[in-house]
C-alpha positions in Angstrom: 0.0 0.0 0.0 1.3 3.4 -0.9 0.2 6.6 0.9 1.1 10.1 -0.2 0.7 13.2 2.0 1.8 16.7 1.1 2.4 20.0 2.8 3.3 23.4 1.3 5.8 26.0 2.7 5.7 29.5 1.4 8.6 31.8 2.3 9.3 35.5 1.6 12.4 37.5 2.4 15.7 36.6 4.0 16.4 33.8 6.4 16.4 36.0 9.5 14.0 38.7 8.6 11.7 36.8 6.3 8.5 35.1 7.1 6.7 32.0 6.0 3.7 29.8 6.4 2.9 26.1 6.3 -0.2 24.4 5.0 -0.9 20.7 5.2 -3.1 18.6 2.9 -5.6 18.1 5.7 -5.5 21.8 6.5 -4.8 21.1 10.2 -2.1 23.6 9.5 -3.5 26.3 7.3 -1.1 29.1 6.5 0.4 28.6 10.0 3.2 31.1 10.5 6.8 30.2 11.0 10.0 32.2 10.9 13.4 32.8 12.5 12.0 33.8 15.9 9.7 30.7 16.1 12.6 28.5 15.2 15.5 30.0 17.1 13.9 32.0 19.8 10.4 32.1 21.5 8.4 33.7 18.7 4.9 32.9 17.8 4.4 30.2 15.2 5.7 26.7 14.6 9.0 25.4 13.3 10.3 22.3 11.5 11.8 20.7 14.6 8.5 21.0 16.5 6.6 19.4 13.6 9.2 16.6 13.4 8.8 16.0 17.1 5.1 15.7 16.8 5.4 13.4 13.8 7.9 11.1 15.6 5.8 11.0 18.8 2.7 10.2 16.8 4.3 7.6 14.6 6.1 5.9 17.5 2.9 5.7 19.5 0.9 4.2 16.6 3.6 1.6 15.8 3.7 0.6 19.4 -0.1 0.3 19.5 0.1 -2.0 16.4 2.9 -4.0 18.1 0.7 -4.4 21.3 -2.3 -5.4 19.2 -0.3 -8.1 17.4 0.9 -9.4 20.8 -2.7 -9.6 22.1 -2.7 -6.3 24.2 -4.4 -2.9 24.0 -3.0 0.3 25.4 -5.0 2.0 28.0 -2.8 5.0 27.3 0.5 5.8 25.5 1.6 9.3 26.3 4.7 10.0 24.2 6.8 13.2 24.4 9.4 13.8 21.8 12.3 16.3 21.9 14.2 17.0 18.7 17.7 18.4 19.1 19.0 20.8 16.4 22.8 21.2 16.7 25.2 22.9 14.4 22.7 22.8 11.5 21.7 19.2 11.9 19.1 17.2 13.7 21.3 15.1 15.9 18.8 13.5 18.3 15.2 12.5 18.8 14.5 11.8 22.5 11.3 10.0 23.3 9.8 9.7 26.7 6.9 7.3 27.0 4.4 6.9 29.9 2.4 3.8 29.2 -0.6 2.1 30.8 -1.1 -1.4 29.4 -3.0 -3.9 31.4 -1.7 -7.5 31.7 1.6 -7.1 29.9 4.9 -8.3 31.4 7.7 -5.7 31.5 10.1 -7.7 29.4 7.5 -8.2 26.6 6.6 -4.5 26.7 10.3 -3.5 26.4 10.7 -5.8 23.4 7.7 -4.1 21.7 9.0 -0.6 22.5 12.4 -1.4 21.0 10.7 -2.6 17.9 8.6 0.6 17.6 11.8 2.7 18.2 13.6 1.0 15.3 10.7 0.4 12.9 8.2 3.3 13.0 8.5 5.1 9.6 9.7 8.3 11.1 12.5 6.6 13.1 13.6 5.0 9.8 13.6 8.4 8.1 15.7 10.2 10.8 19.4 10.1 10.5 19.9 10.9 14.2 20.4 9.2 17.5 17.1 8.0 18.8 16.5 7.3 22.5 13.4 6.0 24.3 12.9 6.1 28.0 9.7 4.6 29.3 7.6 3.8 32.3 5.0 1.1 32.4 2.1 1.4 34.8 
């Protein structure tokens, strides 16, 4: 199965003083502003790293949910935080923190499924960065 999704970035001006907006196919982002200040300071708007963090957290959570389902479990809740590290012009790390509630699963089995999700969610495969996952299972 092949799925295609698209987004559009529109930018005007220089890198530091310019401005841009992002629109996604679903229009969840619809001319959402981004710029130097939202990327490198505390300005209003989004930025590529924040969007990659959201994508990685969502992708990892869904892959883990599929892994749990295949093993005969269902997540009560998977709360996944993701921190993207931009360093010297490169994304060097994606650090995931997971708080999971899964009834009836043994810790060893859960860790196995987490490691598989870490390595095999499509966004993990895309990133050329160190990926870490720290988790708690309740």
